[in-house]
C-alpha positions in Angstrom: 89.4 118.8 71.7 90.3 117.9 74.7 92.0 120.8 75.7 88.9 122.8 74.3 85.9 120.7 76.6 88.4 120.7 79.5 88.9 124.7 79.1 84.7 125.6 78.8 84.2 123.0 82.1 87.2 125.3 84.1 85.1 128.2 83.3 82.0 126.4 83.9 83.3 125.5 87.2 84.7 129.4 88.1 81.1 130.2 87.1 79.4 128.1 90.0 82.4 129.5 92.2 81.5 133.0 91.5 77.2 132.1 91.5 78.3 129.7 95.1 80.3 132.4 96.6 77.0 135.1 96.2 74.7 132.1 97.8 73.4 129.2 97.8 70.0 130.4 96.0 71.9 132.0 93.3 74.3 128.2 93.2 71.1 126.7 92.8 69.2 128.9 90.7 71.6 128.9 87.9 72.0 125.1 88.0 68.4 124.8 87.8 68.5 127.1 84.8 71.8 125.6 83.0 70.2 121.8 83.1 66.9 123.2 82.0 68.4 125.2 78.9 70.3 122.1 78.5 67.3 119.3 78.3 65.5 121.7 75.7 68.5 121.8 73.4 70.0 118.4 73.7 66.5 117.0 71.1 67.4 119.6 68.9 70.8 119.2 68.8 70.7 115.5 68.1 68.4 116.3 65.7 70.4 118.6 63.4 73.7 116.4 63.8 71.4 113.5 62.7 69.8 115.9 59.6 73.3 117.1 59.2 74.4 113.8 58.0 71.4 112.6 56.3 72.0 116.3 54.4 75.8 114.9 53.7 74.8 111.4 52.4 71.6 113.5 50.0 73.6 116.3 49.1 75.0 115.1 45.4 78.8 114.8 45.5 79.2 115.7 42.0 77.1 118.9 42.3 79.3 119.8 45.4 82.3 120.2 44.8 82.3 122.5 40.9 80.0 124.7 43.1 81.0 124.7 46.3 84.7 122.8 45.9 88.2 124.1 46.5 88.5 124.8 43.4 84.8 127.2 42.5 86.8 130.2 44.1 84.7 133.4 44.0 81.6 132.0 42.2 81.8 129.2 44.8 81.8 131.8 47.8 79.5 134.0 46.0 77.1 130.7 45.7 77.9 130.3 49.4 77.7 133.8 51.1 73.6 133.8 49.3 73.1 130.3 51.3 74.7 131.4 54.3 72.6 134.9 54.3 69.1 132.2 53.0 69.6 129.9 55.7 66.8 129.7 58.5 66.8 128.9 61.3 69.5 128.8 64.2 73.2 127.2 64.8 72.1 123.7 65.5 70.9 124.2 61.3 73.1 126.9 60.0 76.6 124.8 61.0 74.6 121.2 60.1 74.5 122.3 56.7 78.1 124.2 57.0 79.2 120.5 58.3 77.8 118.6 55.5 78.3 120.8 53.2 82.5 119.8 54.0 81.7 116.6 54.4 80.1 116.6 50.4 83.5 118.4 49.2 82.9 121.9 49.5 85.8 123.9 50.3 86.8 125.2 53.4 86.6 129.3 52.4 83.8 128.2 50.9 82.1 126.9 54.0 83.8 129.9 56.4 82.0 132.2 54.2 78.4 130.2 54.0 78.6 130.4 57.9 79.9 133.6 58.7 77.5 134.9 55.6 74.8 132.8 58.0 76.1 134.6 61.7 76.0 138.4 60.2 72.6 138.7 57.9 70.2 136.1 57.9 67.4 137.5 56.1 65.4 135.4 58.1 66.5 137.2 61.4 66.8 140.8 60.4 63.0 140.6 58.9 61.5 138.5 62.2 64.3 140.3 65.0 65.8 142.8 63.8 63.8 145.2 62.0 61.1 145.1 64.3 63.2 145.9 67.1 65.6 148.4 65.7 65.2 151.5 63.4 65.1 150.1 60.1 67.6 152.1 58.6 69.8 151.2 61.5 69.5 147.5 60.7 69.9 147.5 57.2 73.3 149.7 57.5 74.5 146.6 59.5 73.4 144.4 57.0 75.2 146.4 54.1 78.2 147.0 55.9 78.7 143.3 56.4 78.6 142.5 53.0 82.1 141.7 52.2 82.9 140.0 55.5 82.1 136.8 54.5 84.2 137.2 51.4 87.5 138.8 53.4 86.8 135.7 55.8 86.6 133.5 52.7 90.1 134.9 51.1 91.7 135.0 55.0 91.1 131.5 54.6 92.7 130.6 51.7 95.3 132.7 52.1 95.6 130.7 55.8 96.0 127.4 54.0 94.5 124.3 54.2 92.9 123.7 57.6 
């Protein structure tokens, strides 16, 4: 984790340097915009992380393992894919639910299928954002060609072994 954090801070530093080279105003506005976004997102991230802890404790472990555990196979991957497609909300919700499922006994391939389905074709996002902004035929075609991807991701995870 430390290496990733360091890499991200180096990237932010490089962006700040590039902005500073283009002018002090750009650097100031970029920093102000970043801090504002951070302040707006911080409570949501906190709520998501705390909520994930509650979800993990509330989820009945006796049901998670048989339905979404490593031994649930294709059925668990199918359930996780449908769950991912039906999960509303942004990354704080989607990844919090995935983390809670892992903590509750779900298998890595199932959670990978869940998060892939959530990222590719969350139904609420298709209906509320994509269809009004793009030609519906293209949106549904995109969703249709994405259907196998959660299964492919889960299969790749199974082949790669235990994380």
